[in-house]
Structure formats: C-alpha cells, structure tokens
PDB file of all heavy atoms in Angstrom:
ATOM      1  N   MET A   1       7.074 -21.660   1.036  1.00  0.00           N
ATOM      2  CA  MET A   1       8.028 -20.973   1.868  1.00  0.00           C
ATOM      3  C   MET A   1       8.881 -20.007   1.034  1.00  0.00           C
ATOM      4  O   MET A   1       9.158 -18.903   1.471  1.00  0.00           O
ATOM      5  CB  MET A   1       8.914 -22.005   2.564  1.00  0.00           C
ATOM      6  CG  MET A   1       9.613 -21.532   3.765  1.00  0.00           C
ATOM      7  SD  MET A   1      10.344 -22.972   4.578  1.00  0.00           S
ATOM      8  CE  MET A   1      11.406 -22.160   5.681  1.00  0.00           C
ATOM      9  N   CYS A   2       9.298 -20.429  -0.161  1.00  0.00           N
ATOM     10  CA  CYS A   2      10.100 -19.561  -1.040  1.00  0.00           C
ATOM     11  C   CYS A   2       9.307 -18.321  -1.453  1.00  0.00           C
ATOM     12  O   CYS A   2       9.861 -17.228  -1.514  1.00  0.00           O
ATOM     13  CB  CYS A   2      10.514 -20.300  -2.303  1.00  0.00           C
ATOM     14  SG  CYS A   2      11.720 -21.592  -2.069  1.00  0.00           S
ATOM     15  N   HIS A   3       8.049 -18.513  -1.745  1.00  0.00           N
ATOM     16  CA  HIS A   3       7.226 -17.394  -2.203  1.00  0.00           C
ATOM     17  C   HIS A   3       6.923 -16.415  -1.072  1.00  0.00           C
ATOM     18  O   HIS A   3       6.877 -15.207  -1.300  1.00  0.00           O
ATOM     19  CB  HIS A   3       5.923 -17.904  -2.815  1.00  0.00           C
ATOM     20  CG  HIS A   3       6.137 -18.678  -4.074  1.00  0.00           C
ATOM     21  ND1 HIS A   3       6.499 -18.094  -5.255  1.00  0.00           N
ATOM     22  CD2 HIS A   3       6.062 -20.007  -4.320  1.00  0.00           C
ATOM     23  CE1 HIS A   3       6.626 -19.011  -6.190  1.00  0.00           C
ATOM     24  NE2 HIS A   3       6.371 -20.186  -5.649  1.00  0.00           N
ATOM     25  N   LYS A   4       6.734 -16.918   0.128  1.00  0.00           N
ATOM     26  CA  LYS A   4       6.415 -16.033   1.253  1.00  0.00           C
ATOM     27  C   LYS A   4       7.609 -15.189   1.657  1.00  0.00           C
ATOM     28  O   LYS A   4       7.478 -13.997   1.914  1.00  0.00           O
ATOM     29  CB  LYS A   4       5.935 -16.847   2.450  1.00  0.00           C
ATOM     30  CG  LYS A   4       4.553 -17.412   2.278  1.00  0.00           C
ATOM     31  CD  LYS A   4       4.114 -18.176   3.505  1.00  0.00           C
ATOM     32  CE  LYS A   4       2.756 -18.804   3.296  1.00  0.00           C
ATOM     33  NZ  LYS A   4       2.323 -19.554   4.473  1.00  0.00           N
ATOM     34  N   SER A   5       8.778 -15.775   1.722  1.00  0.00           N
ATOM     35  CA  SER A   5       9.957 -15.048   2.197  1.00  0.00           C
ATOM     36  C   SER A   5      10.611 -14.220   1.095  1.00  0.00           C
ATOM     37  O   SER A   5      11.337 -13.283   1.382  1.00  0.00           O
ATOM     38  CB  SER A   5      10.986 -16.022   2.763  1.00  0.00           C
ATOM     39  OG  SER A   5      11.557 -16.798   1.732  1.00  0.00           O
ATOM     40  N   GLU A   6      10.371 -14.581  -0.156  1.00  0.00           N
ATOM     41  CA  GLU A   6      10.998 -13.935  -1.314  1.00  0.00           C
ATOM     42  C   GLU A   6      12.519 -13.973  -1.220  1.00  0.00           C
ATOM     43  O   GLU A   6      13.214 -13.126  -1.754  1.00  0.00           O
ATOM     44  CB  GLU A   6      10.489 -12.501  -1.488  1.00  0.00           C
ATOM     45  CG  GLU A   6       9.012 -12.435  -1.777  1.00  0.00           C
ATOM     46  CD  GLU A   6       8.502 -11.026  -1.953  1.00  0.00           C
ATOM     47  OE1 GLU A   6       9.323 -10.083  -1.960  1.00  0.00           O
ATOM     48  OE2 GLU A   6       7.286 -10.864  -2.084  1.00  0.00           O
ATOM     49  N   GLU A   7      13.044 -14.949  -0.496  1.00  0.00           N
ATOM     50  CA  GLU A   7      14.477 -15.146  -0.333  1.00  0.00           C
ATOM     51  C   GLU A   7      14.802 -16.592  -0.675  1.00  0.00           C
ATOM     52  O   GLU A   7      13.962 -17.473  -0.531  1.00  0.00           O
ATOM     53  CB  GLU A   7      14.896 -14.877   1.122  1.00  0.00           C
ATOM     54  CG  GLU A   7      14.750 -13.442   1.553  1.00  0.00           C
ATOM     55  CD  GLU A   7      15.765 -12.525   0.913  1.00  0.00           C
ATOM     56  OE1 GLU A   7      16.903 -12.973   0.660  1.00  0.00           O
ATOM     57  OE2 GLU A   7      15.416 -11.366   0.650  1.00  0.00           O
ATOM     58  N   PRO A   8      16.028 -16.844  -1.135  1.00  0.00           N
ATOM     59  CA  PRO A   8      16.405 -18.235  -1.406  1.00  0.00           C
ATOM     60  C   PRO A   8      16.471 -19.052  -0.120  1.00  0.00           C
ATOM     61  O   PRO A   8      16.729 -18.513   0.957  1.00  0.00           O
ATOM     62  CB  PRO A   8      17.791 -18.122  -2.043  1.00  0.00           C
ATOM     63  CG  PRO A   8      18.231 -16.717  -1.877  1.00  0.00           C
ATOM     64  CD  PRO A   8      17.078 -15.901  -1.451  1.00  0.00           C
ATOM     65  N   ILE A   9      16.235 -20.333  -0.240  1.00  0.00           N
ATOM     66  CA  ILE A   9      16.340 -21.262   0.881  1.00  0.00           C
ATOM     67  C   ILE A   9      17.573 -22.126   0.630  1.00  0.00           C
ATOM     68  O   ILE A   9      17.712 -22.753  -0.417  1.00  0.00           O
ATOM     69  CB  ILE A   9      15.079 -22.142   0.994  1.00  0.00           C
ATOM     70  CG1 ILE A   9      13.879 -21.260   1.302  1.00  0.00           C
ATOM     71  CG2 ILE A   9      15.262 -23.214   2.058  1.00  0.00           C
ATOM     72  CD1 ILE A   9      12.568 -21.984   1.285  1.00  0.00           C
ATOM     73  N   TYR A  10      18.488 -22.109   1.582  1.00  0.00           N
ATOM     74  CA  TYR A  10      19.749 -22.836   1.453  1.00  0.00           C
ATOM     75  C   TYR A  10      19.603 -24.214   2.093  1.00  0.00           C
ATOM     76  O   TYR A  10      19.206 -24.331   3.238  1.00  0.00           O
ATOM     77  CB  TYR A  10      20.884 -22.064   2.116  1.00  0.00           C
ATOM     78  CG  TYR A  10      21.099 -20.717   1.467  1.00  0.00           C
ATOM     79  CD1 TYR A  10      20.449 -19.584   1.944  1.00  0.00           C
ATOM     80  CD2 TYR A  10      21.928 -20.583   0.362  1.00  0.00           C
ATOM     81  CE1 TYR A  10      20.622 -18.355   1.345  1.00  0.00           C
ATOM     82  CE2 TYR A  10      22.109 -19.353  -0.241  1.00  0.00           C
ATOM     83  CZ  TYR A  10      21.458 -18.241   0.251  1.00  0.00           C
ATOM     84  OH  TYR A  10      21.623 -17.025  -0.349  1.00  0.00           O
ATOM     85  N   ILE A  11      19.951 -25.245   1.328  1.00  0.00           N
ATOM     86  CA  ILE A  11      19.883 -26.626   1.792  1.00  0.00           C
ATOM     87  C   ILE A  11      21.313 -27.088   2.074  1.00  0.00           C
ATOM     88  O   ILE A  11      22.202 -26.909   1.231  1.00  0.00           O
ATOM     89  CB  ILE A  11      19.249 -27.545   0.727  1.00  0.00           C
ATOM     90  CG1 ILE A  11      17.907 -26.994   0.250  1.00  0.00           C
ATOM     91  CG2 ILE A  11      19.131 -28.969   1.254  1.00  0.00           C
ATOM     92  CD1 ILE A  11      16.839 -26.925   1.293  1.00  0.00           C
ATOM     93  N   THR A  12      21.518 -27.656   3.248  1.00  0.00           N
ATOM     94  CA  THR A  12      22.853 -28.145   3.592  1.00  0.00           C
ATOM     95  C   THR A  12      22.847 -29.668   3.679  1.00  0.00           C
ATOM     96  O   THR A  12      21.806 -30.295   3.874  1.00  0.00           O
ATOM     97  CB  THR A  12      23.325 -27.561   4.936  1.00  0.00           C
ATOM     98  OG1 THR A  12      22.417 -27.950   5.961  1.00  0.00           O
ATOM     99  CG2 THR A  12      23.415 -26.056   4.883  1.00  0.00           C
ATOM    100  N   LYS A  13      24.022 -30.220   3.537  1.00  0.00           N
ATOM    101  CA  LYS A  13      24.204 -31.668   3.668  1.00  0.00           C
ATOM    102  C   LYS A  13      25.457 -31.857   4.503  1.00  0.00           C
ATOM    103  O   LYS A  13      26.532 -31.385   4.124  1.00  0.00           O
ATOM    104  CB  LYS A  13      24.368 -32.304   2.283  1.00  0.00           C
ATOM    105  CG  LYS A  13      24.495 -33.801   2.320  1.00  0.00           C
ATOM    106  CD  LYS A  13      24.569 -34.335   0.904  1.00  0.00           C
ATOM    107  CE  LYS A  13      24.686 -35.848   0.924  1.00  0.00           C
ATOM    108  NZ  LYS A  13      24.777 -36.386  -0.430  1.00  0.00           N
ATOM    109  N   ASN A  14      25.283 -32.500   5.649  1.00  0.00           N
ATOM    110  CA  ASN A  14      26.394 -32.715   6.577  1.00  0.00           C
ATOM    111  C   ASN A  14      27.063 -31.402   6.978  1.00  0.00           C
ATOM    112  O   ASN A  14      28.273 -31.307   7.105  1.00  0.00           O
ATOM    113  CB  ASN A  14      27.430 -33.675   5.992  1.00  0.00           C
ATOM    114  CG  ASN A  14      26.862 -35.048   5.732  1.00  0.00           C
ATOM    115  OD1 ASN A  14      26.007 -35.526   6.470  1.00  0.00           O
ATOM    116  ND2 ASN A  14      27.311 -35.682   4.665  1.00  0.00           N
ATOM    117  N   GLY A  15      26.261 -30.350   7.092  1.00  0.00           N
ATOM    118  CA  GLY A  15      26.766 -29.064   7.541  1.00  0.00           C
ATOM    119  C   GLY A  15      27.375 -28.191   6.455  1.00  0.00           C
ATOM    120  O   GLY A  15      27.834 -27.094   6.730  1.00  0.00           O
ATOM    121  N   TYR A  16      27.376 -28.656   5.204  1.00  0.00           N
ATOM    122  CA  TYR A  16      27.945 -27.894   4.098  1.00  0.00           C
ATOM    123  C   TYR A  16      26.846 -27.542   3.101  1.00  0.00           C
ATOM    124  O   TYR A  16      25.904 -28.306   2.899  1.00  0.00           O
ATOM    125  CB  TYR A  16      29.037 -28.699   3.382  1.00  0.00           C
ATOM    126  CG  TYR A  16      30.214 -29.001   4.276  1.00  0.00           C
ATOM    127  CD1 TYR A  16      30.324 -30.231   4.914  1.00  0.00           C
ATOM    128  CD2 TYR A  16      31.201 -28.052   4.488  1.00  0.00           C
ATOM    129  CE1 TYR A  16      31.403 -30.515   5.734  1.00  0.00           C
ATOM    130  CE2 TYR A  16      32.286 -28.318   5.309  1.00  0.00           C
ATOM    131  CZ  TYR A  16      32.376 -29.547   5.930  1.00  0.00           C
ATOM    132  OH  TYR A  16      33.440 -29.809   6.739  1.00  0.00           O
ATOM    133  N   GLY A  17      26.981 -26.388   2.461  1.00  0.00           N
ATOM    134  CA  GLY A  17      26.005 -25.985   1.460  1.00  0.00           C
ATOM    135  C   GLY A  17      25.913 -26.999   0.340  1.00  0.00           C
ATOM    136  O   GLY A  17      26.928 -27.481  -0.152  1.00  0.00           O
ATOM    137  N   ASP A  18      24.698 -27.355  -0.044  1.00  0.00           N
ATOM    138  CA  ASP A  18      24.494 -28.357  -1.084  1.00  0.00           C
ATOM    139  C   ASP A  18      23.707 -27.794  -2.256  1.00  0.00           C
ATOM    140  O   ASP A  18      24.056 -28.015  -3.403  1.00  0.00           O
ATOM    141  CB  ASP A  18      23.787 -29.580  -0.506  1.00  0.00           C
ATOM    142  CG  ASP A  18      23.717 -30.735  -1.484  1.00  0.00           C
ATOM    143  OD1 ASP A  18      24.753 -31.034  -2.110  1.00  0.00           O
ATOM    144  OD2 ASP A  18      22.637 -31.330  -1.621  1.00  0.00           O
ATOM    145  N   MET A  19      22.625 -27.047  -1.981  1.00  0.00           N
ATOM    146  CA  MET A  19      21.823 -26.465  -3.051  1.00  0.00           C
ATOM    147  C   MET A  19      21.000 -25.305  -2.517  1.00  0.00           C
ATOM    148  O   MET A  19      20.893 -25.110  -1.309  1.00  0.00           O
ATOM    149  CB  MET A  19      20.927 -27.511  -3.706  1.00  0.00           C
ATOM    150  CG  MET A  19      19.850 -28.105  -2.833  1.00  0.00           C
ATOM    151  SD  MET A  19      18.779 -29.292  -3.681  1.00  0.00           S
ATOM    152  CE  MET A  19      19.912 -30.603  -4.033  1.00  0.00           C
ATOM    153  N   VAL A  20      20.446 -24.543  -3.449  1.00  0.00           N
ATOM    154  CA  VAL A  20      19.610 -23.394  -3.111  1.00  0.00           C
ATOM    155  C   VAL A  20      18.304 -23.530  -3.870  1.00  0.00           C
ATOM    156  O   VAL A  20      18.302 -23.868  -5.046  1.00  0.00           O
ATOM    157  CB  VAL A  20      20.303 -22.063  -3.505  1.00  0.00           C
ATOM    158  CG1 VAL A  20      19.403 -20.883  -3.242  1.00  0.00           C
ATOM    159  CG2 VAL A  20      21.628 -21.926  -2.792  1.00  0.00           C
ATOM    160  N   ILE A  21      17.200 -23.261  -3.181  1.00  0.00           N
ATOM    161  CA  ILE A  21      15.885 -23.282  -3.806  1.00  0.00           C
ATOM    162  C   ILE A  21      15.335 -21.867  -3.739  1.00  0.00           C
ATOM    163  O   ILE A  21      15.386 -21.221  -2.699  1.00  0.00           O
ATOM    164  CB  ILE A  21      14.929 -24.246  -3.071  1.00  0.00           C
ATOM    165  CG1 ILE A  21      15.487 -25.658  -3.112  1.00  0.00           C
ATOM    166  CG2 ILE A  21      13.531 -24.187  -3.679  1.00  0.00           C
ATOM    167  CD1 ILE A  21      14.712 -26.648  -2.274  1.00  0.00           C
ATOM    168  N   MET A  22      14.854 -21.377  -4.884  1.00  0.00           N
ATOM    169  CA  MET A  22      14.265 -20.037  -4.907  1.00  0.00           C
ATOM    170  C   MET A  22      13.110 -20.008  -5.901  1.00  0.00           C
ATOM    171  O   MET A  22      13.020 -20.860  -6.781  1.00  0.00           O
ATOM    172  CB  MET A  22      15.310 -18.980  -5.277  1.00  0.00           C
ATOM    173  CG  MET A  22      15.916 -19.157  -6.634  1.00  0.00           C
ATOM    174  SD  MET A  22      17.037 -17.861  -7.194  1.00  0.00           S
ATOM    175  CE  MET A  22      18.132 -17.619  -5.875  1.00  0.00           C
ATOM    176  N   SER A  23      12.253 -19.022  -5.731  1.00  0.00           N
ATOM    177  CA  SER A  23      11.129 -18.889  -6.652  1.00  0.00           C
ATOM    178  C   SER A  23      11.652 -18.439  -8.010  1.00  0.00           C
ATOM    179  O   SER A  23      12.739 -17.860  -8.119  1.00  0.00           O
ATOM    180  CB  SER A  23      10.129 -17.863  -6.121  1.00  0.00           C
ATOM    181  OG  SER A  23      10.683 -16.562  -6.175  1.00  0.00           O
ATOM    182  N   ILE A  24      10.894 -18.688  -9.043  1.00  0.00           N
ATOM    183  CA  ILE A  24      11.296 -18.285 -10.390  1.00  0.00           C
ATOM    184  C   ILE A  24      11.396 -16.767 -10.478  1.00  0.00           C
ATOM    185  O   ILE A  24      12.255 -16.243 -11.177  1.00  0.00           O
ATOM    186  CB  ILE A  24      10.350 -18.874 -11.460  1.00  0.00           C
ATOM    187  CG1 ILE A  24      10.928 -18.712 -12.864  1.00  0.00           C
ATOM    188  CG2 ILE A  24       8.995 -18.230 -11.404  1.00  0.00           C
ATOM    189  CD1 ILE A  24      12.122 -19.573 -13.138  1.00  0.00           C
ATOM    190  N   GLU A  25      10.550 -16.064  -9.735  1.00  0.00           N
ATOM    191  CA  GLU A  25      10.609 -14.598  -9.737  1.00  0.00           C
ATOM    192  C   GLU A  25      11.928 -14.105  -9.163  1.00  0.00           C
ATOM    193  O   GLU A  25      12.564 -13.197  -9.713  1.00  0.00           O
ATOM    194  CB  GLU A  25       9.435 -14.009  -8.949  1.00  0.00           C
ATOM    195  CG  GLU A  25       8.083 -14.215  -9.585  1.00  0.00           C
ATOM    196  CD  GLU A  25       7.448 -15.560  -9.216  1.00  0.00           C
ATOM    197  OE1 GLU A  25       7.995 -16.283  -8.338  1.00  0.00           O
ATOM    198  OE2 GLU A  25       6.417 -15.890  -9.820  1.00  0.00           O
ATOM    199  N   ALA A  26      12.368 -14.698  -8.058  1.00  0.00           N
ATOM    200  CA  ALA A  26      13.642 -14.318  -7.442  1.00  0.00           C
ATOM    201  C   ALA A  26      14.807 -14.671  -8.371  1.00  0.00           C
ATOM    202  O   ALA A  26      15.759 -13.904  -8.504  1.00  0.00           O
ATOM    203  CB  ALA A  26      13.810 -15.006  -6.097  1.00  0.00           C
ATOM    204  N   TYR A  27      14.720 -15.818  -9.025  1.00  0.00           N
ATOM    205  CA  TYR A  27      15.768 -16.236  -9.960  1.00  0.00           C
ATOM    206  C   TYR A  27      15.866 -15.268 -11.132  1.00  0.00           C
ATOM    207  O   TYR A  27      16.959 -14.832 -11.492  1.00  0.00           O
ATOM    208  CB  TYR A  27      15.485 -17.653 -10.460  1.00  0.00           C
ATOM    209  CG  TYR A  27      16.447 -18.113 -11.526  1.00  0.00           C
ATOM    210  CD1 TYR A  27      17.720 -18.543 -11.176  1.00  0.00           C
ATOM    211  CD2 TYR A  27      16.086 -18.105 -12.870  1.00  0.00           C
ATOM    212  CE1 TYR A  27      18.616 -18.963 -12.156  1.00  0.00           C
ATOM    213  CE2 TYR A  27      16.971 -18.513 -13.849  1.00  0.00           C
ATOM    214  CZ  TYR A  27      18.226 -18.935 -13.493  1.00  0.00           C
ATOM    215  OH  TYR A  27      19.104 -19.332 -14.461  1.00  0.00           O
ATOM    216  N   GLU A  28      14.731 -14.934 -11.735  1.00  0.00           N
ATOM    217  CA  GLU A  28      14.732 -14.021 -12.877  1.00  0.00           C
ATOM    218  C   GLU A  28      15.253 -12.645 -12.476  1.00  0.00           C
ATOM    219  O   GLU A  28      15.995 -12.011 -13.226  1.00  0.00           O
ATOM    220  CB  GLU A  28      13.337 -13.922 -13.478  1.00  0.00           C
ATOM    221  CG  GLU A  28      12.950 -15.182 -14.236  1.00  0.00           C
ATOM    222  CD  GLU A  28      11.520 -15.164 -14.734  1.00  0.00           C
ATOM    223  OE1 GLU A  28      10.720 -14.307 -14.293  1.00  0.00           O
ATOM    224  OE2 GLU A  28      11.195 -16.026 -15.574  1.00  0.00           O
ATOM    225  N   SER A  29      14.900 -12.190 -11.291  1.00  0.00           N
ATOM    226  CA  SER A  29      15.393 -10.910 -10.800  1.00  0.00           C
ATOM    227  C   SER A  29      16.908 -10.941 -10.627  1.00  0.00           C
ATOM    228  O   SER A  29      17.612 -10.002 -11.027  1.00  0.00           O
ATOM    229  CB  SER A  29      14.713 -10.571  -9.470  1.00  0.00           C
ATOM    230  OG  SER A  29      15.259  -9.398  -8.917  1.00  0.00           O
ATOM    231  N   ALA A  30      17.431 -12.002 -10.063  1.00  0.00           N
ATOM    232  CA  ALA A  30      18.875 -12.137  -9.870  1.00  0.00           C
ATOM    233  C   ALA A  30      19.605 -12.203 -11.212  1.00  0.00           C
ATOM    234  O   ALA A  30      20.664 -11.584 -11.380  1.00  0.00           O
ATOM    235  CB  ALA A  30      19.174 -13.383  -9.038  1.00  0.00           C
ATOM    236  N   MET A  31      19.052 -12.927 -12.173  1.00  0.00           N
ATOM    237  CA  MET A  31      19.682 -13.030 -13.486  1.00  0.00           C
ATOM    238  C   MET A  31      19.657 -11.687 -14.218  1.00  0.00           C
ATOM    239  O   MET A  31      20.616 -11.314 -14.898  1.00  0.00           O
ATOM    240  CB  MET A  31      18.997 -14.100 -14.346  1.00  0.00           C
ATOM    241  CG  MET A  31      19.226 -15.521 -13.849  1.00  0.00           C
ATOM    242  SD  MET A  31      20.972 -16.001 -13.804  1.00  0.00           S
ATOM    243  CE  MET A  31      21.301 -15.922 -12.067  1.00  0.00           C
ATOM    244  N   HIS A  32      18.569 -10.942 -14.074  1.00  0.00           N
ATOM    245  CA  HIS A  32      18.464  -9.611 -14.682  1.00  0.00           C
ATOM    246  C   HIS A  32      19.513  -8.675 -14.084  1.00  0.00           C
ATOM    247  O   HIS A  32      20.201  -7.950 -14.809  1.00  0.00           O
ATOM    248  CB  HIS A  32      17.053  -9.047 -14.490  1.00  0.00           C
ATOM    249  CG  HIS A  32      16.875  -7.695 -15.073  1.00  0.00           C
ATOM    250  ND1 HIS A  32      16.859  -7.478 -16.431  1.00  0.00           N
ATOM    251  CD2 HIS A  32      16.718  -6.482 -14.503  1.00  0.00           C
ATOM    252  CE1 HIS A  32      16.711  -6.191 -16.663  1.00  0.00           C
ATOM    253  NE2 HIS A  32      16.618  -5.560 -15.497  1.00  0.00           N
ATOM    254  N   ARG A  33      19.648  -8.711 -12.765  1.00  0.00           N
ATOM    255  CA  ARG A  33      20.640  -7.886 -12.077  1.00  0.00           C
ATOM    256  C   ARG A  33      22.051  -8.256 -12.531  1.00  0.00           C
ATOM    257  O   ARG A  33      22.888  -7.383 -12.798  1.00  0.00           O
ATOM    258  CB  ARG A  33      20.496  -8.067 -10.567  1.00  0.00           C
ATOM    259  CG  ARG A  33      21.089  -6.977  -9.759  1.00  0.00           C
ATOM    260  CD  ARG A  33      20.731  -7.073  -8.270  1.00  0.00           C
ATOM    261  NE  ARG A  33      19.439  -7.680  -7.989  1.00  0.00           N
ATOM    262  CZ  ARG A  33      19.275  -8.801  -7.298  1.00  0.00           C
ATOM    263  NH1 ARG A  33      20.296  -9.432  -6.786  1.00  0.00           N
ATOM    264  NH2 ARG A  33      18.069  -9.294  -7.097  1.00  0.00           N
ATOM    265  N   LEU A  34      22.336  -9.550 -12.649  1.00  0.00           N
ATOM    266  CA  LEU A  34      23.639 -10.015 -13.110  1.00  0.00           C
ATOM    267  C   LEU A  34      23.920  -9.533 -14.531  1.00  0.00           C
ATOM    268  O   LEU A  34      25.038  -9.107 -14.841  1.00  0.00           O
ATOM    269  CB  LEU A  34      23.700 -11.541 -13.046  1.00  0.00           C
ATOM    270  CG  LEU A  34      25.004 -12.199 -13.477  1.00  0.00           C
ATOM    271  CD1 LEU A  34      26.154 -11.742 -12.585  1.00  0.00           C
ATOM    272  CD2 LEU A  34      24.861 -13.704 -13.432  1.00  0.00           C
ATOM    273  N   SER A  35      22.926  -9.569 -15.385  1.00  0.00           N
ATOM    274  CA  SER A  35      23.073  -9.096 -16.760  1.00  0.00           C
ATOM    275  C   SER A  35      23.431  -7.611 -16.793  1.00  0.00           C
ATOM    276  O   SER A  35      24.297  -7.187 -17.562  1.00  0.00           O
ATOM    277  CB  SER A  35      21.777  -9.349 -17.530  1.00  0.00           C
ATOM    278  OG  SER A  35      21.843  -8.771 -18.807  1.00  0.00           O
ATOM    279  N   ILE A  36      22.778  -6.834 -15.945  1.00  0.00           N
ATOM    280  CA  ILE A  36      23.072  -5.401 -15.872  1.00  0.00           C
ATOM    281  C   ILE A  36      24.503  -5.178 -15.395  1.00  0.00           C
ATOM    282  O   ILE A  36      25.233  -4.357 -15.957  1.00  0.00           O
ATOM    283  CB  ILE A  36      22.061  -4.687 -14.959  1.00  0.00           C
ATOM    284  CG1 ILE A  36      20.691  -4.664 -15.623  1.00  0.00           C
ATOM    285  CG2 ILE A  36      22.529  -3.265 -14.630  1.00  0.00           C
ATOM    286  CD1 ILE A  36      19.583  -4.168 -14.735  1.00  0.00           C
ATOM    287  N   TYR A  37      24.931  -5.915 -14.379  1.00  0.00           N
ATOM    288  CA  TYR A  37      26.298  -5.784 -13.876  1.00  0.00           C
ATOM    289  C   TYR A  37      27.325  -6.141 -14.952  1.00  0.00           C
ATOM    290  O   TYR A  37      28.360  -5.501 -15.078  1.00  0.00           O
ATOM    291  CB  TYR A  37      26.518  -6.640 -12.642  1.00  0.00           C
ATOM    292  CG  TYR A  37      25.753  -6.197 -11.420  1.00  0.00           C
ATOM    293  CD1 TYR A  37      25.383  -7.101 -10.446  1.00  0.00           C
ATOM    294  CD2 TYR A  37      25.402  -4.862 -11.228  1.00  0.00           C
ATOM    295  CE1 TYR A  37      24.684  -6.700  -9.306  1.00  0.00           C
ATOM    296  CE2 TYR A  37      24.705  -4.458 -10.103  1.00  0.00           C
ATOM    297  CZ  TYR A  37      24.359  -5.369  -9.150  1.00  0.00           C
ATOM    298  OH  TYR A  37      23.664  -4.971  -8.033  1.00  0.00           O
ATOM    299  N   ARG A  38      27.042  -7.185 -15.734  1.00  0.00           N
ATOM    300  CA  ARG A  38      27.950  -7.567 -16.819  1.00  0.00           C
ATOM    301  C   ARG A  38      28.046  -6.445 -17.861  1.00  0.00           C
ATOM    302  O   ARG A  38      29.131  -6.137 -18.345  1.00  0.00           O
ATOM    303  CB  ARG A  38      27.463  -8.842 -17.497  1.00  0.00           C
ATOM    304  CG  ARG A  38      27.795 -10.083 -16.760  1.00  0.00           C
ATOM    305  CD  ARG A  38      27.468 -11.305 -17.606  1.00  0.00           C
ATOM    306  NE  ARG A  38      27.428 -12.481 -16.768  1.00  0.00           N
ATOM    307  CZ  ARG A  38      26.552 -13.449 -16.892  1.00  0.00           C
ATOM    308  NH1 ARG A  38      25.621 -13.399 -17.813  1.00  0.00           N
ATOM    309  NH2 ARG A  38      26.598 -14.506 -16.102  1.00  0.00           N
ATOM    310  N   ASP A  39      26.895  -5.875 -18.219  1.00  0.00           N
ATOM    311  CA  ASP A  39      26.877  -4.780 -19.198  1.00  0.00           C
ATOM    312  C   ASP A  39      27.674  -3.580 -18.683  1.00  0.00           C
ATOM    313  O   ASP A  39      28.422  -2.963 -19.446  1.00  0.00           O
ATOM    314  CB  ASP A  39      25.446  -4.361 -19.520  1.00  0.00           C
ATOM    315  CG  ASP A  39      24.682  -5.418 -20.295  1.00  0.00           C
ATOM    316  OD1 ASP A  39      25.327  -6.348 -20.855  1.00  0.00           O
ATOM    317  OD2 ASP A  39      23.444  -5.330 -20.360  1.00  0.00           O
ATOM    318  N   ILE A  40      27.534  -3.267 -17.423  1.00  0.00           N
ATOM    319  CA  ILE A  40      28.283  -2.156 -16.836  1.00  0.00           C
ATOM    320  C   ILE A  40      29.778  -2.446 -16.862  1.00  0.00           C
ATOM    321  O   ILE A  40      30.585  -1.595 -17.234  1.00  0.00           O
ATOM    322  CB  ILE A  40      27.813  -1.868 -15.398  1.00  0.00           C
ATOM    323  CG1 ILE A  40      26.398  -1.291 -15.416  1.00  0.00           C
ATOM    324  CG2 ILE A  40      28.775  -0.908 -14.693  1.00  0.00           C
ATOM    325  CD1 ILE A  40      25.751  -1.183 -14.061  1.00  0.00           C
ATOM    326  N   GLU A  41      30.142  -3.687 -16.518  1.00  0.00           N
ATOM    327  CA  GLU A  41      31.554  -4.069 -16.526  1.00  0.00           C
ATOM    328  C   GLU A  41      32.143  -3.970 -17.927  1.00  0.00           C
ATOM    329  O   GLU A  41      33.249  -3.466 -18.113  1.00  0.00           O
ATOM    330  CB  GLU A  41      31.728  -5.482 -15.979  1.00  0.00           C
ATOM    331  CG  GLU A  41      33.168  -5.921 -15.898  1.00  0.00           C
ATOM    332  CD  GLU A  41      33.333  -7.333 -15.376  1.00  0.00           C
ATOM    333  OE1 GLU A  41      32.339  -8.088 -15.310  1.00  0.00           O
ATOM    334  OE2 GLU A  41      34.467  -7.669 -15.034  1.00  0.00           O
ATOM    335  N   LEU A  42      31.406  -4.415 -18.923  1.00  0.00           N
ATOM    336  CA  LEU A  42      31.897  -4.354 -20.299  1.00  0.00           C
ATOM    337  C   LEU A  42      32.030  -2.918 -20.802  1.00  0.00           C
ATOM    338  O   LEU A  42      32.926  -2.607 -21.586  1.00  0.00           O
ATOM    339  CB  LEU A  42      30.969  -5.139 -21.233  1.00  0.00           C
ATOM    340  CG  LEU A  42      31.002  -6.646 -21.103  1.00  0.00           C
ATOM    341  CD1 LEU A  42      29.926  -7.279 -21.966  1.00  0.00           C
ATOM    342  CD2 LEU A  42      32.371  -7.181 -21.482  1.00  0.00           C
ATOM    343  N   SER A  43      31.141  -2.056 -20.349  1.00  0.00           N
ATOM    344  CA  SER A  43      31.180  -0.668 -20.820  1.00  0.00           C
ATOM    345  C   SER A  43      32.340   0.114 -20.211  1.00  0.00           C
ATOM    346  O   SER A  43      32.751   1.129 -20.744  1.00  0.00           O
ATOM    347  CB  SER A  43      29.858   0.036 -20.509  1.00  0.00           C
ATOM    348  OG  SER A  43      29.706   0.237 -19.122  1.00  0.00           O
ATOM    349  N   GLU A  44      32.866  -0.359 -19.098  1.00  0.00           N
ATOM    350  CA  GLU A  44      33.997   0.334 -18.461  1.00  0.00           C
ATOM    351  C   GLU A  44      35.216  -0.017 -19.186  1.00  0.00           C
ATOM    352  O   GLU A  44      36.125   0.172 -19.544  1.00  0.00           O
ATOM    353  CB  GLU A  44      34.131  -0.039 -16.996  1.00  0.00           C
ATOM    354  CG  GLU A  44      32.986   0.458 -16.171  1.00  0.00           C
ATOM    355  CD  GLU A  44      33.101   0.058 -14.699  1.00  0.00           C
ATOM    356  OE1 GLU A  44      33.874  -0.859 -14.372  1.00  0.00           O
ATOM    357  OE2 GLU A  44      32.422   0.674 -13.874  1.00  0.00           O
TER     358      GLU A  44
END
C-alpha cells in the first residue's frame, strides 16, 4: 500500500496519531528535502 500510493500511511490509536509508515524511497526523499531546507536556512 505504501509503495502504490507513494504517500505515508498514518496509524491512529484511540483517534490520535500514533505512527507513520512510509516507503524507504519516500523517507529518503523527505530527508533530502529537509537537508536542503536546513542548508538554505543556514545560508540566510
């Protein structure tokens, strides 16, 4: 399901967010994007 949708799957417990499951590709992409944002913030 994670690979088909290419989106994270949010797991709730008693109606509250508990964890997120995502493919390694989506995770690596998000971490790469975060790294770029940090670099931009530091350069400003």
